[in-house]
C-alpha positions as CSV (number, residue, x, y, z in Angstrom):
1,M,0.0,0.0,0.0
2,R,1.3,3.5,-0.9
3,S,2.1,5.9,1.8
4,A,0.0,8.9,2.6
5,K,2.8,11.2,1.6
6,R,3.1,9.6,-1.8
7,I,-0.7,9.8,-2.3
8,G,-0.6,13.5,-1.3
9,Q,2.2,14.2,-3.8
10,N,0.2,12.6,-6.6
11,I,-2.9,14.5,-5.7
12,G,-0.9,17.7,-5.5
13,L,0.5,17.1,-9.0
14,L,-3.0,16.4,-10.4
15,I,-4.3,19.6,-8.7
16,L,-1.5,21.7,-10.3
17,L,-2.2,20.2,-13.7
18,Q,-5.9,20.9,-13.3
19,L,-5.2,24.5,-12.2
20,A,-2.9,25.0,-15.2
21,A,-5.5,23.7,-17.6
22,G,-8.3,25.8,-16.1
23,L,-6.2,29.0,-16.0
24,L,-5.1,28.5,-19.6
25,V,-8.7,28.2,-20.7
26,I,-10.1,31.1,-18.6
27,F,-7.4,33.6,-19.1
28,V,-5.8,32.8,-22.4
29,L,-8.2,30.9,-24.7
30,L,-11.6,32.4,-23.9
31,P,-11.0,36.1,-23.4
32,P,-10.3,36.9,-27.1
33,L,-13.6,35.2,-28.0
34,T,-15.7,37.3,-25.6
35,T,-14.2,40.7,-26.3
36,P,-16.4,43.2,-28.2
37,P,-18.3,42.8,-30.5
38,G,-18.9,39.5,-28.6
39,F,-18.9,35.7,-28.8
40,L,-21.4,35.4,-31.6
41,E,-19.2,37.5,-33.9
42,N,-15.8,36.2,-32.8
43,A,-16.3,32.5,-32.3
44,A,-16.7,31.4,-35.9
45,A,-13.2,32.8,-36.8
46,S,-11.6,31.1,-33.8
47,S,-13.2,27.7,-33.9
48,L,-9.9,25.8,-33.4
49,Q,-9.2,27.9,-30.3
50,L,-12.6,27.2,-28.9
51,G,-12.2,23.5,-29.7
52,V,-8.9,23.5,-27.8
53,A,-10.5,25.3,-24.9
54,V,-13.3,22.7,-24.7
55,V,-10.8,19.8,-24.8
56,L,-8.8,21.3,-22.0
57,W,-12.0,21.8,-20.0
58,F,-12.8,18.1,-20.4
59,A,-9.2,17.3,-19.4
60,A,-9.6,19.4,-16.3
61,G,-12.9,17.7,-15.5
62,A,-11.3,14.3,-15.9
63,L,-8.5,15.3,-13.6
64,S,-11.1,16.0,-10.9
65,I,-12.2,12.3,-11.2
66,A,-8.5,11.3,-11.2
67,I,-7.9,13.3,-8.0
68,A,-10.9,11.6,-6.3
69,I,-9.6,8.1,-7.4
70,A,-6.1,8.9,-6.2
71,A,-7.5,10.0,-2.8
72,W,-9.6,6.9,-2.5
73,P,-7.2,4.7,-0.6
74,L,-6.4,7.5,1.9
75,F,-9.9,8.6,2.5
76,R,-11.2,5.0,2.7
77,R,-9.0,4.4,5.7
78,Y,-11.1,7.0,7.6
79,S,-14.5,6.7,6.0
80,S,-15.6,4.5,3.0
81,A,-18.8,6.6,2.6
82,M,-16.8,9.9,2.3
83,A,-14.4,8.4,-0.2
84,L,-17.4,7.2,-2.3
85,W,-19.1,10.6,-2.0
86,L,-15.9,12.3,-3.3
87,V,-15.8,10.0,-6.4
88,A,-19.5,10.4,-7.0
89,L,-19.4,14.2,-6.7
90,S,-16.5,14.4,-9.0
91,V,-18.4,12.4,-11.6
92,V,-21.4,14.7,-11.2
93,V,-19.1,17.8,-11.7
94,F,-17.7,16.2,-14.8
95,S,-21.2,15.5,-16.1
96,L,-22.2,19.2,-15.6
97,L,-19.0,20.2,-17.3
98,A,-19.9,18.0,-20.3
99,V,-23.3,19.8,-20.5
100,E,-21.6,23.2,-20.3
101,N,-19.1,22.2,-23.1
102,A,-21.9,21.0,-25.3
103,T,-23.6,24.4,-24.8
104,V,-20.4,26.1,-25.8
105,M,-20.1,23.9,-28.9
106,S,-23.7,24.7,-29.8
107,M,-22.9,28.4,-29.5
108,L,-20.0,27.9,-31.9
109,S,-22.3,26.3,-34.4
110,L,-24.7,29.3,-34.0
111,S,-21.8,31.7,-34.5
112,Q,-20.8,29.9,-37.7
113,D,-24.4,30.1,-38.9
114,Y,-24.4,33.8,-38.0
115,A,-21.2,34.4,-40.0
116,A,-22.6,32.5,-43.0
117,A,-26.0,34.3,-42.9
118,G,-24.6,37.9,-42.9
119,A,-26.5,40.9,-41.8
120,P,-30.2,40.3,-42.7
121,D,-30.9,37.8,-39.8
122,S,-28.5,39.3,-37.3
123,E,-31.1,40.2,-34.7
124,V,-32.5,36.7,-34.6
125,F,-29.0,35.3,-34.2
126,K,-28.2,37.8,-31.5
127,T,-31.3,36.8,-29.5
128,L,-30.4,33.1,-29.8
129,G,-26.8,33.8,-28.9
130,G,-27.8,35.7,-25.8
131,G,-30.0,32.8,-24.7
132,G,-27.2,30.4,-25.3
133,W,-24.7,32.5,-23.4
134,S,-27.1,32.8,-20.5
135,A,-27.7,29.0,-20.4
136,R,-23.9,28.4,-20.5
137,H,-23.3,30.9,-17.7
138,A,-26.1,29.5,-15.5
139,N,-24.7,25.9,-16.0
140,G,-21.2,27.1,-15.2
141,L,-22.4,28.7,-12.0
142,I,-24.1,25.4,-10.9
143,S,-21.0,23.3,-11.7
144,R,-18.6,25.6,-9.9
145,A,-20.9,25.9,-6.9
146,R,-21.2,22.1,-6.6
147,S,-17.4,21.6,-7.0
148,S,-16.8,24.2,-4.2
149,G,-19.4,22.6,-1.9
150,N,-21.8,25.5,-1.9
151,A,-24.7,23.7,-3.5
């Protein structure tokens, strides 16, 4: 059986990787897409960048499951139920992240349709884009609240 120190080192490394992926997405990949005139206008031209951001978000979500699995032997020594809850909640957070990423990819599709349509239908697309952004934002708040233990 591995020592608690070695398990802690593995968990620390996974947390640092998750932090790096999250910061890269939030502060490097997404800001250029949300600057004026907005996501609807910018995303179609940066579809590769958005795709990389979504893949990194999935990787960060998978790392939360890896952290829970790495912590399993240590937490199980004290409470099997708590260890199981940690794994279950990390799977729930990953599932919410998958829904959020699906919403972002839908918004990318809407942005591409907007770019192809041109100006005549722009108000319809802006209305749809605003609704998509609100849905993504609401889901993001739910997943972050659950991961921090506030929900």
